[in-house]
C-alpha atoms as an extended CHARMM CRD file, in Angstrom:
* protein
*
       121  EXT
         1         1  UNK       CA            -17.1010000000       54.4900000000      -19.7750000000  PROA      1               0.0000000000
         2         2  UNK       CA            -19.3600000000       51.3140000000      -19.7530000000  PROA      2               0.0000000000
         3         3  UNK       CA            -16.2170000000       48.9690000000      -18.9520000000  PROA      3               0.0000000000
         4         4  UNK       CA            -15.2520000000       46.0180000000      -20.7240000000  PROA      4               0.0000000000
         5         5  UNK       CA            -17.4960000000       43.9650000000      -22.8060000000  PROA      5               0.0000000000
         6         6  UNK       CA            -18.5880000000       40.6130000000      -22.6340000000  PROA      6               0.0000000000
         7         7  UNK       CA            -17.7970000000       39.1330000000      -25.8570000000  PROA      7               0.0000000000
         8         8  UNK       CA            -21.1930000000       36.8950000000      -25.9170000000  PROA      8               0.0000000000
         9         9  UNK       CA            -20.3310000000       35.3780000000      -30.0920000000  PROA      9               0.0000000000
        10        10  UNK       CA            -20.2370000000       31.9220000000      -30.5460000000  PROA      10              0.0000000000
        11        11  UNK       CA            -18.6560000000       30.6860000000      -33.3670000000  PROA      11              0.0000000000
        12        12  UNK       CA            -21.4440000000       28.1260000000      -34.7410000000  PROA      12              0.0000000000
        13        13  UNK       CA            -19.3280000000       26.1830000000      -36.8230000000  PROA      13              0.0000000000
        14        14  UNK       CA            -18.1510000000       25.0990000000      -33.6090000000  PROA      14              0.0000000000
        15        15  UNK       CA            -20.2460000000       23.4780000000      -32.4640000000  PROA      15              0.0000000000
        16        16  UNK       CA            -21.0250000000       19.8450000000      -32.8100000000  PROA      16              0.0000000000
        17        17  UNK       CA            -22.0840000000       16.8400000000      -30.7240000000  PROA      17              0.0000000000
        18        18  UNK       CA            -19.4530000000       16.2980000000      -28.7340000000  PROA      18              0.0000000000
        19        19  UNK       CA            -17.4350000000       19.9850000000      -28.2260000000  PROA      19              0.0000000000
        20        20  UNK       CA            -21.1130000000       21.1460000000      -27.8600000000  PROA      20              0.0000000000
        21        21  UNK       CA            -20.9290000000       21.2680000000      -23.7200000000  PROA      21              0.0000000000
        22        22  UNK       CA            -17.5380000000       22.4920000000      -24.1830000000  PROA      22              0.0000000000
        23        23  UNK       CA            -18.3900000000       25.8670000000      -26.2520000000  PROA      23              0.0000000000
        24        24  UNK       CA            -21.3760000000       26.2280000000      -23.8170000000  PROA      24              0.0000000000
        25        25  UNK       CA            -19.3500000000       25.5270000000      -20.5600000000  PROA      25              0.0000000000
        26        26  UNK       CA            -16.4420000000       28.2880000000      -21.7600000000  PROA      26              0.0000000000
        27        27  UNK       CA            -18.9520000000       30.6020000000      -22.7470000000  PROA      27              0.0000000000
        28        28  UNK       CA            -20.3700000000       30.7400000000      -19.4660000000  PROA      28              0.0000000000
        29        29  UNK       CA            -16.6400000000       30.6020000000      -17.5940000000  PROA      29              0.0000000000
        30        30  UNK       CA            -16.2080000000       34.0340000000      -19.5950000000  PROA      30              0.0000000000
        31        31  UNK       CA            -19.5020000000       35.3730000000      -18.9360000000  PROA      31              0.0000000000
        32        32  UNK       CA            -19.0360000000       34.8210000000      -15.3530000000  PROA      32              0.0000000000
        33        33  UNK       CA            -15.2490000000       36.3190000000      -15.2960000000  PROA      33              0.0000000000
        34        34  UNK       CA            -17.3520000000       39.6310000000      -16.7630000000  PROA      34              0.0000000000
        35        35  UNK       CA            -19.6630000000       39.6880000000      -14.3500000000  PROA      35              0.0000000000
        36        36  UNK       CA            -17.2480000000       39.3270000000      -11.7760000000  PROA      36              0.0000000000
        37        37  UNK       CA            -14.8320000000       41.9810000000      -13.1340000000  PROA      37              0.0000000000
        38        38  UNK       CA            -18.0790000000       44.9480000000      -13.4090000000  PROA      38              0.0000000000
        39        39  UNK       CA            -20.0980000000       46.4100000000      -11.7020000000  PROA      39              0.0000000000
        40        40  UNK       CA            -23.1230000000       46.6960000000      -13.2790000000  PROA      40              0.0000000000
        41        41  UNK       CA            -24.1620000000       43.9780000000      -15.5660000000  PROA      41              0.0000000000
        42        42  UNK       CA            -27.9060000000       45.0790000000      -16.5610000000  PROA      42              0.0000000000
        43        43  UNK       CA            -25.9160000000       44.9860000000      -20.5100000000  PROA      43              0.0000000000
        44        44  UNK       CA            -26.5810000000       41.0140000000      -20.1060000000  PROA      44              0.0000000000
        45        45  UNK       CA            -30.3000000000       41.6360000000      -20.2190000000  PROA      45              0.0000000000
        46        46  UNK       CA            -29.9970000000       44.6000000000      -23.1530000000  PROA      46              0.0000000000
        47        47  UNK       CA            -28.2600000000       41.6480000000      -25.6760000000  PROA      47              0.0000000000
        48        48  UNK       CA            -30.9250000000       39.2660000000      -24.4090000000  PROA      48              0.0000000000
        49        49  UNK       CA            -28.4910000000       36.7130000000      -22.6830000000  PROA      49              0.0000000000
        50        50  UNK       CA            -31.0070000000       36.5790000000      -19.6820000000  PROA      50              0.0000000000
        51        51  UNK       CA            -33.3280000000       34.3400000000      -21.2750000000  PROA      51              0.0000000000
        52        52  UNK       CA            -30.7690000000       31.7900000000      -22.2520000000  PROA      52              0.0000000000
        53        53  UNK       CA            -29.3000000000       31.8130000000      -19.4970000000  PROA      53              0.0000000000
        54        54  UNK       CA            -31.9770000000       30.6130000000      -17.8050000000  PROA      54              0.0000000000
        55        55  UNK       CA            -32.9980000000       28.2820000000      -20.4170000000  PROA      55              0.0000000000
        56        56  UNK       CA            -29.6780000000       26.5280000000      -19.5890000000  PROA      56              0.0000000000
        57        57  UNK       CA            -30.7600000000       25.3690000000      -16.2160000000  PROA      57              0.0000000000
        58        58  UNK       CA            -32.4140000000       22.6860000000      -18.2240000000  PROA      58              0.0000000000
        59        59  UNK       CA            -29.6360000000       21.6350000000      -19.6330000000  PROA      59              0.0000000000
        60        60  UNK       CA            -29.0700000000       17.6530000000      -18.2340000000  PROA      60              0.0000000000
        61        61  UNK       CA            -25.0040000000       17.5380000000      -18.0360000000  PROA      61              0.0000000000
        62        62  UNK       CA            -24.2110000000       18.9930000000      -14.2710000000  PROA      62              0.0000000000
        63        63  UNK       CA            -21.3080000000       20.9720000000      -15.1960000000  PROA      63              0.0000000000
        64        64  UNK       CA            -23.6220000000       23.2270000000      -17.1950000000  PROA      64              0.0000000000
        65        65  UNK       CA            -26.0160000000       23.1690000000      -14.8140000000  PROA      65              0.0000000000
        66        66  UNK       CA            -23.9660000000       24.0300000000      -12.1640000000  PROA      66              0.0000000000
        67        67  UNK       CA            -21.8940000000       26.7570000000      -14.1070000000  PROA      67              0.0000000000
        68        68  UNK       CA            -24.8010000000       28.6130000000      -15.0690000000  PROA      68              0.0000000000
        69        69  UNK       CA            -26.1610000000       29.2980000000      -11.6340000000  PROA      69              0.0000000000
        70        70  UNK       CA            -22.7010000000       30.3740000000      -10.4950000000  PROA      70              0.0000000000
        71        71  UNK       CA            -23.0370000000       33.0580000000      -13.1550000000  PROA      71              0.0000000000
        72        72  UNK       CA            -27.3640000000       34.1920000000      -12.3080000000  PROA      72              0.0000000000
        73        73  UNK       CA            -25.6170000000       33.4630000000       -8.3910000000  PROA      73              0.0000000000
        74        74  UNK       CA            -23.0500000000       36.4140000000       -9.5250000000  PROA      74              0.0000000000
        75        75  UNK       CA            -25.9280000000       38.3500000000      -11.1070000000  PROA      75              0.0000000000
        76        76  UNK       CA            -28.2700000000       38.0290000000       -8.5870000000  PROA      76              0.0000000000
        77        77  UNK       CA            -26.1080000000       38.8930000000       -6.2030000000  PROA      77              0.0000000000
        78        78  UNK       CA            -25.6900000000       42.3530000000       -7.6790000000  PROA      78              0.0000000000
        79        79  UNK       CA            -29.3420000000       42.9610000000       -7.3360000000  PROA      79              0.0000000000
        80        80  UNK       CA            -29.9550000000       44.2780000000      -10.7420000000  PROA      80              0.0000000000
        81        81  UNK       CA            -32.1650000000       42.2920000000      -12.8640000000  PROA      81              0.0000000000
        82        82  UNK       CA            -34.1360000000       40.5340000000      -10.0390000000  PROA      82              0.0000000000
        83        83  UNK       CA            -37.3020000000       41.7580000000      -11.3060000000  PROA      83              0.0000000000
        84        84  UNK       CA            -36.9450000000       40.8170000000      -14.6840000000  PROA      84              0.0000000000
        85        85  UNK       CA            -36.0290000000       36.8780000000      -13.1000000000  PROA      85              0.0000000000
        86        86  UNK       CA            -39.0020000000       37.1800000000      -11.0190000000  PROA      86              0.0000000000
        87        87  UNK       CA            -40.8760000000       37.6730000000      -13.8930000000  PROA      87              0.0000000000
        88        88  UNK       CA            -39.2880000000       34.8710000000      -15.8560000000  PROA      88              0.0000000000
        89        89  UNK       CA            -40.0660000000       32.7380000000      -13.8640000000  PROA      89              0.0000000000
        90        90  UNK       CA            -36.8840000000       32.5780000000      -11.9070000000  PROA      90              0.0000000000
        91        91  UNK       CA            -37.5610000000       31.1140000000       -8.3190000000  PROA      91              0.0000000000
        92        92  UNK       CA            -40.2110000000       28.6100000000       -9.8080000000  PROA      92              0.0000000000
        93        93  UNK       CA            -37.3360000000       27.1140000000      -12.9650000000  PROA      93              0.0000000000
        94        94  UNK       CA            -34.2710000000       27.3200000000       -9.8640000000  PROA      94              0.0000000000
        95        95  UNK       CA            -36.8460000000       24.9450000000       -7.3490000000  PROA      95              0.0000000000
        96        96  UNK       CA            -37.8270000000       22.3920000000      -10.5950000000  PROA      96              0.0000000000
        97        97  UNK       CA            -34.5330000000       21.7080000000      -11.0710000000  PROA      97              0.0000000000
        98        98  UNK       CA            -33.4540000000       21.4060000000       -6.9090000000  PROA      98              0.0000000000
        99        99  UNK       CA            -36.9190000000       19.0440000000       -7.2340000000  PROA      99              0.0000000000
       100       100  UNK       CA            -35.3510000000       16.6650000000       -9.4230000000  PROA      100             0.0000000000
       101       101  UNK       CA            -32.1640000000       16.2020000000       -8.0470000000  PROA      101             0.0000000000
       102       102  UNK       CA            -28.3410000000       15.2420000000       -8.9750000000  PROA      102             0.0000000000
       103       103  UNK       CA            -27.2690000000       18.3630000000       -7.4140000000  PROA      103             0.0000000000
       104       104  UNK       CA            -24.4370000000       17.8620000000       -5.4610000000  PROA      104             0.0000000000
       105       105  UNK       CA            -23.9780000000       19.8280000000       -1.9090000000  PROA      105             0.0000000000
       106       106  UNK       CA            -22.7040000000       23.0080000000       -3.3510000000  PROA      106             0.0000000000
       107       107  UNK       CA            -24.3710000000       23.0400000000       -6.6710000000  PROA      107             0.0000000000
       108       108  UNK       CA            -27.6120000000       22.9280000000       -3.6140000000  PROA      108             0.0000000000
       109       109  UNK       CA            -25.8020000000       25.8240000000       -1.7440000000  PROA      109             0.0000000000
       110       110  UNK       CA            -25.4920000000       28.6080000000       -4.6350000000  PROA      110             0.0000000000
       111       111  UNK       CA            -28.9810000000       27.3980000000       -5.6610000000  PROA      111             0.0000000000
       112       112  UNK       CA            -30.3550000000       28.4280000000       -2.5920000000  PROA      112             0.0000000000
       113       113  UNK       CA            -28.6110000000       31.5870000000       -2.4130000000  PROA      113             0.0000000000
       114       114  UNK       CA            -30.3180000000       32.6310000000       -5.0890000000  PROA      114             0.0000000000
       115       115  UNK       CA            -33.9290000000       31.6890000000       -4.1150000000  PROA      115             0.0000000000
       116       116  UNK       CA            -33.5270000000       33.0190000000       -0.9360000000  PROA      116             0.0000000000
       117       117  UNK       CA            -31.7080000000       37.0980000000       -2.7080000000  PROA      117             0.0000000000
       118       118  UNK       CA            -35.3890000000       36.7730000000       -5.7060000000  PROA      118             0.0000000000
       119       119  UNK       CA            -37.2560000000       35.9780000000       -2.5100000000  PROA      119             0.0000000000
       120       120  UNK       CA            -36.3330000000       38.6820000000       -0.0560000000  PROA      120             0.0000000000
       121       121  UNK       CA            -36.8370000000       42.2580000000       -3.2830000000  PROA      121             0.0000000000
């Protein structure tokens, strides 16, 4: 048995400039909750969610950036897809956002944990 499946669908009709951030944050919260409760997060890659997650790191919203980093940290600490994340240049992407600034201390700590864990492998 594979465990609970994550509902990664988003109703595109819900998206507009006013609530786009809220919809993204709700989807990230569901993904975080799901990834916290399962042992095998490899279906994130097979569903094609890994690249969009890394792309969300380029979002300028501090809330989306923080939520995305939390999801990635959850995935990285499970050490299932770290080779893929490194292949997709995840370390470089995270380092670039850290250099751009705008992080609070907790986000900086989460980003540092992601980078350190990816480099240890």
